[in-house]
C-alpha positions, -999 to +999 in steps of 0.1 A: +000+000+000+028+024+009+045+017-024+014+026-043+010+059-024+047+066-029+043+061-067+013+083-068+030+111-048+061+110-070+048+140-089+049+172-068+014+181-081-001+148-070+018+150-037+004+184-030-031+173-040-028+142-017-016+163+013-043+189+006-070+163+004-060+145+035-056+177+055-090+190+043-107+158+054-089+159+088-099+195+094-135+185+088-132+156+112-114+176+138-140+204+136-167+178+141-149+166+173-148+202+185-185+206+176-193+175+198-175+189+229-189+224+229-222+231+246-234+252+217-239+245+180-209+261+163-224+265+128-258+277+141-241+303+163-220+315+134-251+317+112-267+339+139-237+361+138-220+351+170-186+366+165-171+350+196-179+315+182-165+326+148-133+337+164-128+306+185-136+284+155-113+302+132-085+299+157-091+262+158-091+260+120-059+279+118-044+259+146-052+226+130-039+237+096-008+251+111+000+218+129-006+201+095+018+225+079+046+215+103+037+178+101+038+179+063+071+198+063+088+174+086+075+141+074+081+124+040+049+103+040+013+111+043+008+085+070+035+100+092+022+135+087-014+125+095-001+107+126+018+137+139-010+161+130-035+138+148-013+139+179-010+177+176-048+179+174-051+159+206-027+184+223-048+213+209-079+197+223-062+191+256-053+228+257-090+237+252-099+217+283-069+231+303-081+266+294-115+258+307-100+243+339-076+272+345-105+297+345-128+284+372-145+317+376-153+318+339-172+291+319-154+294+286-180+275+266-209+293+281-193+327+275-184+320+239-219+307+234-232+340+248-211+359+222-185+372+247-160+385+222-132+388+247-133+351+256-137+342+219-106+362+211-085+347+238-096+312+227-086+321+191-052+334+201-046+304+224-053+279+196-032+299+171-003+304+195-002+268+208-003+255+173+031+270+166+045+253+198+029+220+189+040+223+153+076+231+162+078+200+183+064+177+156+090+154+142 
């Protein structure tokens, strides 16, 4: 199976298409996981114009893509890149729970759901910032 994938990705165009396709599917899957853990419906809130949810979600999208960027740059196979990106996503998810835990006087999910832009902004910056740290440690 790996030999077939290696032959398909021998062309830089096909390799780019393969990494792009896999990363796009992974972003959708990872966003679905985030949707399951939040107490609000991400896409319904965005449709309503909830900027805090949009900021927090865009930070997650950037974070996931940034981790993938590092995983692709540091690995020569799609399988390894996806493995490291998946591990990075788990760390990003853990950071979300740690953020919630470290702010006991503030229910992060609830505040973002109520369109608290300050909390949404902090959540966005946290996802983006940590994605650089996670990505830099990917091997």
